[in-house]
DSSP file (Angstrom, degrees, kcal/mol; ACC not computed):
  #  RESIDUE AA STRUCTURE BP1 BP2  ACC     N-H-->O    O-->H-N    N-H-->O    O-->H-N    TCO  KAPPA ALPHA  PHI   PSI    X-CA   Y-CA   Z-CA
    1    1 A M              0   0    0      0, 0.0     2,-0.5     0, 0.0    17,-0.2   0.000 360.0 360.0 360.0 137.2   16.4   36.1   41.3
    2    2 A L  E     -A   17   0A   0     15,-2.5    15,-3.7     2,-0.0     2,-0.4  -0.879 360.0-149.1-106.2 128.9   19.4   35.6   39.1
    3    3 A A  E     -A   16   0A   0     -2,-0.5     2,-0.5    13,-0.2    13,-0.2  -0.833  10.0-164.3 -99.1 135.5   19.1   34.2   35.6
    4    4 A V  E     -A   15   0A   0     11,-2.8    11,-2.9    -2,-0.4     2,-0.5  -0.978   9.0-147.8-120.7 127.8   22.0   32.1   34.2
    5    5 A L  E     -A   14   0A   0     -2,-0.5     2,-0.4     9,-0.2     9,-0.2  -0.825  21.2-176.3 -95.4 130.5   22.3   31.3   30.5
    6    6 A R  E     -A   13   0A   0      7,-2.6     7,-2.5    -2,-0.5     2,-0.6  -0.989  20.8-141.9-132.8 135.6   23.9   28.0   29.8
    7    7 A L  E     -A   12   0A   0     -2,-0.4     2,-0.6     5,-0.2     5,-0.2  -0.864  15.8-173.7 -97.1 121.4   24.9   26.4   26.5
    8    8 A E  E >   -A   11   0A   0      3,-3.1     3,-2.7    -2,-0.6     2,-0.5  -0.917  61.4 -64.5-117.5 102.9   24.3   22.6   26.5
    9    9 A R  T 3  S-     0   0    0     -2,-0.6    -2,-0.0     1,-0.3     0, 0.0  -0.402 120.2 -14.2  53.0-105.3   25.7   21.2   23.2
   10   10 A T  T 3  S+     0   0    0     -2,-0.5     2,-0.4    -3,-0.1    -1,-0.3   0.317 124.7  74.7-109.5   9.8   23.4   22.8   20.7
   11   11 A R  E <   -A    8   0A   0     -3,-2.7    -3,-3.1     2,-0.0     2,-0.3  -0.927  67.2-136.5-125.2 150.7   20.6   24.1   22.9
   12   12 A F  E     -A    7   0A   0     -2,-0.4     2,-0.4    -5,-0.2    -5,-0.2  -0.755  19.8-174.1 -97.3 145.2   20.4   27.0   25.2
   13   13 A S  E     -A    6   0A   0     -7,-2.5    -7,-2.6    -2,-0.3     2,-0.6  -0.998  15.9-143.6-138.3 145.6   18.8   26.7   28.6
   14   14 A I  E     -A    5   0A   0     -2,-0.4     2,-0.5    -9,-0.2    -9,-0.2  -0.931  13.3-161.2-108.5 123.8   18.1   29.4   31.2
   15   15 A L  E     -A    4   0A   0    -11,-2.9   -11,-2.8    -2,-0.6     2,-0.8  -0.900  10.9-143.8-103.4 128.9   18.5   28.4   34.8
   16   16 A L  E     -A    3   0A   0     -2,-0.5     2,-0.7   -13,-0.2   -13,-0.2  -0.837  14.9-156.5 -92.2 116.1   16.8   30.6   37.4
   17   17 A M  E     -A    2   0A   0    -15,-3.7   -15,-2.5    -2,-0.8     2,-0.4  -0.835   8.3-142.7 -97.5 116.3   19.1   30.8   40.4
   18   18 A D        -     0   0    0     -2,-0.7    -2,-0.0   -17,-0.2   -15,-0.0  -0.625   3.3-155.2 -78.7 130.3   17.2   31.6   43.6
   19   19 A T        +     0   0    0     -2,-0.4    -1,-0.1     2,-0.1     2,-0.1   0.482  63.1 105.2 -85.7  -2.1   19.1   33.9   45.9
   20   20 A M        -     0   0    0      1,-0.0     2,-0.4    53,-0.0    55,-0.2  -0.450  68.2-130.2 -76.0 152.5   17.3   32.7   48.9
   21   21 A Q  E     -B   74   0B   0     53,-4.1    53,-2.5    -2,-0.1     2,-0.4  -0.823  14.0-142.3-104.4 144.7   19.0   30.3   51.4
   22   22 A L  E     +BC  73 100B   0     78,-0.6    78,-2.7    -2,-0.4     2,-0.4  -0.865  20.8 176.8-107.9 139.1   17.4   27.1   52.6
   23   23 A F  E     -BC  72  99B   0     49,-2.1    49,-3.1    -2,-0.4     2,-0.5  -0.998  23.4-152.5-138.6 142.1   17.8   25.7   56.1
   24   24 A L  E     -BC  71  98B   0     74,-2.6    74,-2.1    -2,-0.4     2,-0.6  -0.978  20.3-164.9-103.8 126.0   16.5   22.7   58.0
   25   25 A V  E     -BC  70  97B   0     45,-2.8    45,-2.2    -2,-0.5     2,-0.6  -0.963   4.4-160.1-115.0 122.3   16.3   23.6   61.7
   26   26 A E  E     -BC  69  96B   0     70,-2.5    70,-1.8    -2,-0.6     2,-0.5  -0.894  11.2-161.6-100.2 121.6   15.9   20.7   64.1
   27   27 A F  E     -BC  68  95B   0     41,-3.5    41,-2.1    -2,-0.6     2,-0.5  -0.898  12.5-146.9-106.8 127.9   14.5   21.9   67.4
   28   28 A D  E     -BC  67  94B   0     66,-2.4    66,-2.1    -2,-0.5     2,-0.5  -0.822  24.8-140.3 -83.8 130.5   14.8   19.8   70.6
   29   29 A I  E     - C   0  93B   0     37,-2.8    64,-0.2    -2,-0.5     3,-0.1  -0.813  11.9-125.5 -99.5 130.7   11.7   20.6   72.6
   30   30 A A        -     0   0    0     62,-2.8     3,-0.1    -2,-0.5    62,-0.1  -0.144  47.2 -69.2 -64.8 165.6   12.0   21.1   76.4
   31   31 A D        -     0   0    0      1,-0.1    -1,-0.2    35,-0.0     5,-0.1  -0.286  62.6-102.4 -56.8 140.0    9.8   19.0   78.7
   32   32 A F        +     0   0    0     -3,-0.1     2,-0.3     4,-0.1    -1,-0.1  -0.396  48.1 163.3 -69.4 138.2    6.2   20.1   78.6
   33   33 A D     >  -     0   0    0     -2,-0.1     4,-2.4    -3,-0.1     5,-0.2  -0.844  54.6 -89.0-138.1-179.6    4.7   22.2   81.3
   34   34 A D  H  > S+     0   0    0     -2,-0.3     4,-1.9     1,-0.2     5,-0.1   0.883 124.4  52.8 -61.9 -39.2    1.5   24.3   81.4
   35   35 A D  H  > S+     0   0    0      2,-0.2     4,-1.0     1,-0.2    -1,-0.2   0.927 111.1  46.2 -63.5 -44.7    3.2   27.4   80.0
   36   36 A L  H >> S+     0   0    0      1,-0.2     3,-0.9     2,-0.2     4,-0.8   0.928 110.1  53.9 -62.9 -45.1    4.6   25.5   77.0
   37   37 A A  H >< S+     0   0    0     -4,-2.4     3,-0.6     1,-0.3    -1,-0.2   0.859 106.5  52.7 -58.1 -36.8    1.2   23.8   76.4
   38   38 A Q  H 3< S+     0   0    0     -4,-1.9     4,-0.4     1,-0.2    -1,-0.3   0.740 106.5  54.1 -72.2 -22.2   -0.5   27.2   76.3
   39   39 A R  H <X S+     0   0    0     -4,-1.0     4,-2.4    -3,-0.9    -1,-0.2   0.618  85.8  85.1 -85.7 -13.8    2.0   28.5   73.7
   40   40 A I  H <X S+     0   0    0     -4,-0.8     4,-2.8    -3,-0.6     5,-0.2   0.910  86.7  49.6 -60.6 -48.0    1.4   25.6   71.2
   41   41 A P  H  > S+     0   0    0      0, 0.0     4,-2.3     0, 0.0    -1,-0.2   0.913 114.0  46.4 -60.4 -40.1   -1.7   27.1   69.4
   42   42 A E  H  > S+     0   0    0     -4,-0.4     4,-2.2     2,-0.2    -2,-0.2   0.898 113.0  49.9 -67.2 -39.8    0.0   30.5   68.9
   43   43 A Q  H  X S+     0   0    0     -4,-2.4     4,-2.4     2,-0.2    -1,-0.2   0.925 110.9  49.6 -62.5 -45.0    3.2   28.7   67.7
   44   44 A H  H  X S+     0   0    0     -4,-2.8     4,-2.1     1,-0.2    -2,-0.2   0.921 110.9  49.2 -60.6 -45.5    1.2   26.6   65.2
   45   45 A E  H  X S+     0   0    0     -4,-2.3     4,-2.3    -5,-0.2    -1,-0.2   0.891 109.8  51.7 -63.2 -40.3   -0.6   29.6   63.8
   46   46 A L  H  X S+     0   0    0     -4,-2.2     4,-2.7     2,-0.2    -1,-0.2   0.925 108.7  50.6 -62.9 -44.2    2.7   31.5   63.4
   47   47 A L  H  X S+     0   0    0     -4,-2.4     4,-1.8     1,-0.2    -2,-0.2   0.894 109.8  50.7 -61.2 -39.5    4.2   28.5   61.4
   48   48 A L  H  X S+     0   0    0     -4,-2.1     4,-2.2     2,-0.2    -1,-0.2   0.905 110.5  49.0 -64.3 -41.3    1.1   28.5   59.2
   49   49 A R  H  X S+     0   0    0     -4,-2.3     4,-1.8     1,-0.2    -2,-0.2   0.911 110.4  51.2 -62.8 -42.3    1.5   32.2   58.5
   50   50 A L  H  X>S+     0   0    0     -4,-2.7     6,-1.8     1,-0.2     5,-1.3   0.828 108.7  52.2 -65.3 -31.1    5.1   31.7   57.7
   51   51 A M  H ><5S+     0   0    0     -4,-1.8     3,-0.8     4,-0.2    -2,-0.2   0.922 107.8  50.9 -67.7 -44.2    4.1   29.0   55.3
   52   52 A R  H 3<5S+     0   0    0     -4,-2.2    -2,-0.2     1,-0.2    -1,-0.2   0.854 111.7  48.0 -62.1 -33.5    1.7   31.3   53.6
   53   53 A S  H 3<5S-     0   0    0     -4,-1.8    -1,-0.2    -5,-0.1    -2,-0.2   0.626 114.7-117.4 -82.0 -12.9    4.4   33.9   53.2
   54   54 A G  T <<5S+     0   0    0     -3,-0.8    -3,-0.2    -4,-0.7    -4,-0.1   0.402  87.2 111.1  92.7  -3.1    6.9   31.3   51.9
   55   55 A T  S   <S+     0   0    0     -5,-1.3    18,-3.0    -6,-0.2     2,-0.4   0.875  82.0  39.9 -71.2 -37.7    9.4   31.7   54.7
   56   56 A V  E     +D   72   0B   0     -6,-1.8    -2,-0.3    16,-0.2    16,-0.2  -0.939  61.5 178.5-111.2 134.0    8.6   28.2   56.0
   57   57 A T  E     -     0   0B   0     14,-2.5     2,-0.3    -2,-0.4    15,-0.1   0.763  68.3  -1.9-103.2 -32.4    8.0   25.4   53.4
   58   58 A H  E     -D   71   0B   0     13,-0.8    13,-2.6     2,-0.0    -1,-0.4  -0.986  57.1-176.7-151.9 153.2    7.4   22.4   55.7
   59   59 A F  E     +D   70   0B   0     -2,-0.3     2,-0.3    11,-0.2    11,-0.2  -0.982   4.8 177.3-150.8 154.4    7.3   21.6   59.4
   60   60 A A  E     -D   69   0B   0      9,-2.2     9,-2.8    -2,-0.3     2,-0.4  -0.990  16.8-146.6-152.9 153.4    6.7   18.4   61.4
   61   61 A V  E     -D   68   0B   0     -2,-0.3     7,-0.2     7,-0.2    -2,-0.0  -0.976  27.8-116.0-123.8 138.5    6.7   17.3   65.1
   62   62 A S    >   -     0   0    0      5,-2.2     3,-1.9    -2,-0.4     5,-0.1  -0.328  27.4-112.7 -69.7 155.8    7.8   13.9   66.3
   63   63 A V  T 3  S+     0   0    0      1,-0.3    -1,-0.1     2,-0.1    -2,-0.0   0.848 119.5  52.0 -56.9 -37.3    5.3   11.5   67.8
   64   64 A D  T 3  S-     0   0    0      1,-0.1    -1,-0.3     3,-0.0    -2,-0.1   0.462 108.9-126.8 -82.3   1.4    7.0   11.8   71.2
   65   65 A R  S <  S+     0   0    0     -3,-1.9    -2,-0.1     2,-0.2     3,-0.1   0.750  80.5 113.2  61.6  27.0    6.8   15.7   71.0
   66   66 A Q        +     0   0    0      1,-0.1   -37,-2.8   -38,-0.1     2,-0.4   0.596  69.7  47.4-100.3 -14.4   10.5   16.0   71.6
   67   67 A K  E     -B   28   0B   0    -39,-0.2    -5,-2.2    -5,-0.1     2,-0.4  -0.974  54.0-171.3-133.2 142.6   11.5   17.3   68.1
   68   68 A L  E     -BD  27  61B   0    -41,-2.1   -41,-3.5    -2,-0.4     2,-0.5  -1.000  10.7-163.8-127.1 129.1   10.3   20.0   65.8
   69   69 A W  E     -BD  26  60B   0     -9,-2.8    -9,-2.2    -2,-0.4     2,-0.4  -0.961   9.5-179.6-114.9 131.1   11.7   20.1   62.2
   70   70 A V  E     -BD  25  59B   0    -45,-2.2   -45,-2.8    -2,-0.5     2,-0.6  -0.996  18.6-149.7-133.3 130.1   11.2   23.3   60.2
   71   71 A F  E     -BD  24  58B   0    -13,-2.6   -14,-2.5    -2,-0.4   -13,-0.8  -0.881  23.3-166.4 -96.9 123.7   12.3   24.0   56.6
   72   72 A F  E     -BD  23  56B   0    -49,-3.1   -49,-2.1    -2,-0.6     2,-0.4  -0.829  20.2-162.1-113.1 148.8   13.0   27.7   56.1
   73   73 A R  E     +B   22   0B   0    -18,-3.0     2,-0.3    -2,-0.3   -51,-0.2  -0.939  36.1 150.8-126.8 105.1   13.6   29.8   52.9
   74   74 A V  E     -B   21   0B   0    -53,-2.5   -53,-4.1    -2,-0.4     3,-0.1  -0.823  56.7-114.9-135.4 166.8   15.3   33.1   54.0
   75   75 A Q  S    S-     0   0    0     -2,-0.3     2,-0.3   -55,-0.2    -1,-0.1   0.892  90.2 -28.4 -69.3 -41.0   17.6   35.8   52.7
   76   76 A D  S  > S-     0   0    0    -55,-0.1     4,-1.9   -56,-0.1     3,-0.3  -0.947  72.8 -78.9-164.6 178.1   20.4   35.0   55.2
   77   77 A M  H  > S+     0   0    0     -2,-0.3     4,-2.7     1,-0.2     5,-0.2   0.836 121.9  58.9 -62.5 -34.0   21.1   33.6   58.7
   78   78 A S  H  > S+     0   0    0      2,-0.2     4,-2.3     1,-0.2    -1,-0.2   0.894 106.0  48.2 -65.8 -37.3   20.1   36.9   60.4
   79   79 A E  H  > S+     0   0    0     -3,-0.3     4,-2.4     2,-0.2    -1,-0.2   0.908 111.3  51.7 -65.7 -39.9   16.6   36.7   58.9
   80   80 A L  H  X S+     0   0    0     -4,-1.9     4,-2.5     1,-0.2    -2,-0.2   0.935 111.2  46.3 -60.1 -47.0   16.4   33.1   60.1
   81   81 A L  H  X S+     0   0    0     -4,-2.7     4,-2.3     1,-0.2    -1,-0.2   0.886 111.7  51.2 -65.6 -38.9   17.5   34.0   63.6
   82   82 A R  H  X S+     0   0    0     -4,-2.3     4,-0.7    -5,-0.2    -1,-0.2   0.918 111.2  49.1 -62.3 -42.3   15.0   37.0   63.7
   83   83 A T  H >< S+     0   0    0     -4,-2.4     3,-1.0     1,-0.2     4,-0.3   0.938 112.5  46.4 -63.3 -47.4   12.2   34.6   62.6
   84   84 A I  H >< S+     0   0    0     -4,-2.5     3,-1.8     1,-0.3    -1,-0.2   0.876 106.0  59.3 -64.4 -36.9   13.1   32.0   65.2
   85   85 A S  H 3< S+     0   0    0     -4,-2.3    -1,-0.3     1,-0.3    -2,-0.2   0.704  99.6  59.6 -66.4 -17.1   13.3   34.6   67.9
   86   86 A S  T << S+     0   0    0     -3,-1.0    -1,-0.3    -4,-0.7    -2,-0.2   0.527  78.6 116.3 -86.2  -5.3    9.7   35.6   67.2
   87   87 A F    X   -     0   0    0     -3,-1.8     3,-1.7    -4,-0.3     4,-0.2  -0.425  66.5-139.7 -65.5 131.9    8.5   32.0   68.0
   88   88 A P  T 3  S+     0   0    0      0, 0.0     3,-0.3     0, 0.0    -1,-0.2   0.796 106.3  46.8 -59.0 -27.6    6.1   31.9   71.0
   89   89 A M  T >  S+     0   0    0      1,-0.2     3,-2.8   -50,-0.1     4,-0.4   0.240  75.7 119.8 -97.2  13.2    7.9   28.7   72.1
   90   90 A V  G X  S+     0   0    0     -3,-1.7     3,-1.2     1,-0.3    -1,-0.2   0.802  70.9  55.7 -53.5 -35.8   11.4   30.1   71.6
   91   91 A N  G 3  S+     0   0    0     -3,-0.3    -1,-0.3     1,-0.2    -2,-0.1   0.587 108.9  49.0 -74.3  -8.1   12.4   29.6   75.3
   92   92 A Y  G <  S+     0   0    0     -3,-2.8   -62,-2.8   -62,-0.1     2,-0.4   0.330  98.3  85.1-108.6   4.4   11.5   26.0   75.0
   93   93 A L  E <   -C   29   0B   0     -3,-1.2   -64,-0.2    -4,-0.4   -66,-0.1  -0.899  52.4-166.2-116.8 136.0   13.4   25.2   71.8
   94   94 A R  E     -C   28   0B   0    -66,-2.1   -66,-2.4    -2,-0.4     2,-0.2  -0.937  26.0-151.9-117.0 105.7   17.1   24.3   71.3
   95   95 A P  E     -C   27   0B   0      0, 0.0     2,-0.4     0, 0.0   -68,-0.2  -0.461  17.9-167.5 -85.2 149.4   17.9   24.6   67.6
   96   96 A T  E     -C   26   0B   0    -70,-1.8   -70,-2.5    -2,-0.2     2,-0.4  -0.997  22.4-141.8-125.8 128.8   20.4   22.9   65.4
   97   97 A F  E     -C   25   0B   0     -2,-0.4   -72,-0.2   -72,-0.2   -74,-0.0  -0.752  18.6-177.2-101.5 135.9   20.9   24.5   62.0
   98   98 A Y  E     -C   24   0B   0    -74,-2.1   -74,-2.6    -2,-0.4     2,-0.1  -0.904  17.6-147.6-129.2 102.0   21.5   22.6   58.7
   99   99 A P  E     -C   23   0B   0      0, 0.0     2,-0.4     0, 0.0   -76,-0.3  -0.485  22.1-147.4 -65.3 139.1   22.1   24.7   55.6
  100  100 A L  E     -C   22   0B   0    -78,-2.7   -78,-0.6    -2,-0.1     3,-0.1  -0.860  22.1-153.6-114.3 144.5   20.7   23.0   52.6
  101  101 A L  S    S-     0   0    0     -2,-0.4     2,-0.3     1,-0.3    -1,-0.1   0.881  82.6 -22.1 -76.4 -42.6   21.8   22.9   49.0
  102  102 A F        -     0   0    0      2,-0.0     2,-0.4   -81,-0.0    -1,-0.3  -0.969  55.9-142.5-158.5 169.0   18.3   22.2   47.8
  103  103 A Q        -     0   0    0     -2,-0.3     2,-0.3    -3,-0.1    -3,-0.0  -0.992  15.0-172.5-140.7 131.3   15.0   20.8   48.9
  104  104 A E        -     0   0    0     -2,-0.4     2,-0.3     2,-0.0    -2,-0.0  -0.886   3.2-172.2-121.3 156.6   12.5   18.7   46.9
  105  105 A S        -     0   0    0     -2,-0.3    -2,-0.0     2,-0.1     0, 0.0  -0.997  29.7-146.0-147.3 147.9    9.1   17.6   47.7
  106  106 A A        +     0   0    0     -2,-0.3     2,-0.2     2,-0.1    -1,-0.1   0.455  67.3 117.6 -88.6  -2.5    6.5   15.3   46.3
  107  107 A V        -     0   0    0      1,-0.0     2,-0.4    -3,-0.0    -2,-0.1  -0.487  52.2-156.6 -69.6 129.4    3.7   17.6   47.5
  108  108 A R        -     0   0    0     -2,-0.2     2,-0.3     3,-0.0    -2,-0.1  -0.910   8.5-135.5-109.8 134.6    1.7   19.0   44.7
  109  109 A L        -     0   0    0     -2,-0.4     3,-0.1     1,-0.1     0, 0.0  -0.645  27.6-108.4 -85.9 144.6   -0.2   22.2   45.0
  110  110 A A        -     0   0    0     -2,-0.3    -1,-0.1     1,-0.1     2,-0.0  -0.461  43.0 -99.9 -67.8 141.9   -3.8   22.4   43.7
  111  111 A P        -     0   0    0      0, 0.0     2,-0.3     0, 0.0    -1,-0.1  -0.354  38.3-119.1 -63.3 143.4   -4.1   24.5   40.5
  112  112 A Q        -     0   0    0     -3,-0.1     2,-0.3     1,-0.0    -3,-0.0  -0.647  22.0-127.7 -86.0 140.4   -5.4   28.0   41.2
  113  113 A S        -     0   0    0     -2,-0.3    -1,-0.0     1,-0.1     0, 0.0  -0.649   6.6-154.9 -85.4 140.9   -8.6   29.0   39.5
  114  114 A L              0   0    0     -2,-0.3    -1,-0.1     1,-0.2    -2,-0.0   0.408 360.0 360.0 -92.7   1.0   -8.6   32.2   37.5
  115  115 A N              0   0    0      0, 0.0    -1,-0.2     0, 0.0    -2,-0.0   0.454 360.0 360.0 -80.0 360.0  -12.4   32.6   38.1
């Protein structure tokens, strides 16, 4: 993480610049068949693990099950491609990549207990 010191009129502020890159990847999902259906639980579990590690921040599936949207936080495009290539459903997904300047969310995390 890179810290930047900035003078704003008479006050100093420190901005923490995250060196990670943000991407929204929109996946078109191929027509469902038995093989794809069997891969869904493993895919879901992998996305949850990636959320716990911070690599994925959000994901969603459309009601018609034709689209999957995943927000990634990675070092670079090669890490993003390696991560996607590990998806159990990778052969059923056609990605479109959107580099993001920033991502905001109204989701609030519960405070952690020190007990």
